[in-house]
C-alpha positions in Angstrom: 0.0 0.0 0.0 1.4 3.4 -1.1 0.4 6.9 0.1 0.8 9.7 -2.3 0.4 13.2 -1.1 0.9 16.7 -2.3 -0.3 20.2 -1.6 -2.7 21.7 -4.1 -3.2 25.3 -5.0 -6.8 26.3 -4.3 -7.8 26.6 -8.0 -11.6 26.0 -8.6 -12.2 22.6 -10.1 -15.0 20.2 -9.5 -13.2 17.0 -8.6 -13.1 15.1 -5.4 -10.0 17.1 -4.7 -12.0 20.4 -4.8 -14.6 19.1 -2.4 -12.0 17.8 0.0 -10.3 21.2 0.1 -13.6 23.2 0.2 -14.7 24.5 3.6 -13.2 24.5 7.1 -12.9 22.0 9.9 -16.2 22.3 11.9 -16.3 24.8 14.8 -17.0 22.0 17.3 -13.2 21.2 17.1 -10.3 23.5 17.2 -9.5 24.5 13.6 -5.9 23.4 12.8 -3.5 25.8 11.3 -2.0 25.0 7.8 0.1 21.9 7.9 -1.1 20.7 11.3 -2.3 17.0 11.4 -6.1 16.6 11.2 -5.8 12.8 11.5 -3.0 11.0 13.3 -2.8 7.2 13.2 -0.2 5.3 15.2 0.4 1.7 15.1 -2.9 0.8 13.4 -3.4 -2.9 13.2 -6.5 -4.7 12.0 -7.0 -8.4 12.3 -10.1 -10.3 11.0 -10.8 -13.8 12.2 -12.2 -16.1 9.5 -13.0 -19.2 11.5 -9.5 -20.5 12.4 -7.8 -18.3 9.9 -6.4 -14.9 11.0 -6.2 -12.3 8.3 -4.1 -9.2 9.0 -5.5 -6.3 6.9 -3.3 -3.7 8.5 -0.1 -4.1 10.4 1.4 -1.2 12.5 0.4 1.6 10.2 1.5 5.1 11.0 -0.1 8.0 9.1 -0.6 11.8 9.4 -3.2 13.6 7.3 -2.6 17.3 7.1 -5.1 20.0 6.4 -5.0 21.2 2.7 -3.5 17.9 1.5 -4.8 15.9 -1.4 -4.0 12.2 -0.4 -4.3 9.1 -2.5 -3.8 5.6 -1.1 -2.7 3.1 -3.7 -2.3 -0.6 -3.6 -3.4 -3.9 -4.9 -6.7 -5.5 -3.9 -6.4 -6.9 -0.3 -3.6 -4.4 0.7 -5.9 -2.8 3.4 -6.8 0.5 1.6 -10.5 0.3 2.4 -9.9 -1.0 5.9 -7.7 2.0 6.6 -10.3 4.4 5.2 -13.0 2.8 7.3 -11.0 3.1 10.5 -10.2 6.8 9.8 -13.8 7.5 8.9 -15.2 5.9 12.1 -16.9 2.9 10.2 -14.6 0.4 11.9 -12.2 0.2 14.8 -8.6 -1.0 14.9 -7.6 -4.2 16.6 -4.7 -2.2 18.2 -3.2 1.2 17.7 -4.5 4.8 18.1 -6.4 7.2 15.8 -6.8 10.9 16.7 -9.1 13.4 14.9 -7.7 16.8 15.9 -7.4 16.3 19.8 -10.0 13.5 20.0 -9.1 9.9 20.4 -11.4 7.9 18.1 -9.9 4.7 19.3 -11.8 4.8 22.7 -15.2 5.8 21.2 -18.2 3.5 21.5 -20.6 3.1 18.5 -22.8 6.0 19.6 -19.8 8.4 19.7 -18.5 7.1 16.3 -22.0 7.6 14.8 -21.9 11.2 16.0 -18.4 11.6 14.7 -19.4 10.4 11.2 -22.5 12.5 11.2 -20.7 15.7 12.2 -17.3 15.4 10.6 -17.1 13.0 7.7 -18.6 12.7 4.2 -18.2 9.4 2.4 -18.2 8.6 -1.3 -18.5 4.9 -1.6 -17.1 2.9 -4.4 -20.5 1.2 -5.2 -22.6 4.5 -4.5 -24.7 3.0 -1.6 -27.8 4.7 -2.8 -31.1 3.4 -1.5 -33.0 2.0 -4.6 -36.5 3.0 -3.4 -35.5 6.7 -2.9 -35.1 9.4 -5.6 -31.8 11.2 -5.9 -33.1 14.2 -3.9 -34.3 11.9 -1.1 -31.0 10.0 -1.0 -29.3 13.3 -0.4 -31.9 14.4 2.1 -31.1 11.4 4.3 -27.9 13.3 5.2 -29.2 16.9 5.3 -31.9 16.0 7.6 -29.5 15.1 10.4 -26.6 17.5 9.6 -26.0 20.8 11.2 -26.5 23.8 8.7 -26.4 21.6 5.5 -26.9 22.6 1.9 -30.4 22.1 0.5 -30.5 18.7 -1.2 -31.5 20.2 -4.5 -28.7 22.7 -4.4 -26.2 19.9 -3.8 -27.5 18.0 -6.8 -27.5 21.0 -9.0 -23.9 21.6 -8.0 -23.0 18.3 -9.6 -25.1 18.9 -12.7 -28.2 16.8 -11.7 -30.7 19.5 -11.3 -32.8 17.8 -14.0 -32.6 14.4 -12.2 -33.9 15.3 -8.7 -36.8 12.9 -8.9 -35.2 10.1 -10.6 -34.5 6.8 -8.9 -31.0 5.2 -9.0 -32.1 2.6 -11.4 -33.0 5.4 -13.8 -29.5 7.0 -13.6 -26.3 6.0 -15.3 -23.3 4.8 -13.2 -21.6 8.2 -13.4 -24.9 10.0 -12.4 -25.2 7.7 -9.5 -21.7 8.5 -8.4 -22.5 12.2 -8.7 -25.5 11.7 -6.3 -23.1 10.0 -3.9 -20.7 13.0 -4.2 -23.6 15.5 -3.6 -24.7 13.5 -0.6 -21.1 13.6 0.9 -20.9 17.3 0.1 -24.3 18.5 1.3 -23.4 18.2 5.0 -20.4 20.5 4.6 -18.4 18.1 6.7 -14.7 17.8 5.7 -12.9 15.5 5.4 -14.4 13.3 2.7 -13.3 9.7 2.0 -13.6 8.2 -1.4 -13.2 4.5 -2.2 -12.0 3.8 -5.7 -14.4 6.4 -7.1 -12.3 7.4 -10.1 -13.8 4.7 -12.4 -17.0 6.9 -12.7 -15.4 10.2 -12.1 -16.9 13.3 -13.8 -15.0 16.4 -14.8 -15.9 19.2 -17.3 -15.7 22.8 -17.9 -19.3 23.3 -16.5 -18.3 21.2 -13.5 -15.4 23.6 -12.8 -17.9 26.4 -12.8 -19.9 24.6 -10.3 -16.8 24.1 -8.2 -16.2 27.8 -8.3 -19.8 28.4 -7.2 -19.3 26.0 -4.3 -16.3 27.9 -3.1 -18.1 31.2 -3.4 -20.8 29.7 -1.2 -18.1 29.0 1.4 -16.6 32.4 1.1 -13.4 31.0 -0.3 -13.5 32.4 -3.9 -14.2 35.9 -5.2 
């Protein structure tokens, strides 16, 4: 597993990078200065027991994620990429090791505390979209906005990704790329950085109109003239 990282100039573009860089750390935690770790993982090990077989998905991983970085985790299938993202995002807990978000130790949280952490601080873009088939695009986004503090309007989030004409369509009526954009809108609507994306690039969507929407997103956050 390889971690590639770099600092990005804040040029408007609608990619996952733009969404990860848009906005501030929520006021409920101390806002870090540039370059300060937002996440700190130390000695992260994850062991799964499959009957009598022990599978070590992660072994003593140390990682710092800094504010303003664009970070890509690369590796073959089974190297632990998704497991690491799940632990950092509060979907899973390590077998051993520590994970800190700002000054908060996620490693000691119970399920209720982790649920609150995910709701208030993290947006997920899943590899396979995880849309609810019986809900329309706007209803899938509203699932998040109804429990988030000061979210975007679901329709605005979908229009931001170019789906203003698909608000009332069900997932089965959308292409794969459109379903991915609904997932991106859902992750963005809560205004909760950071955002985790699992192998999303197969259906990624970028265009000149999209870059314009990225600029509008930044203006809404007061980050772009």
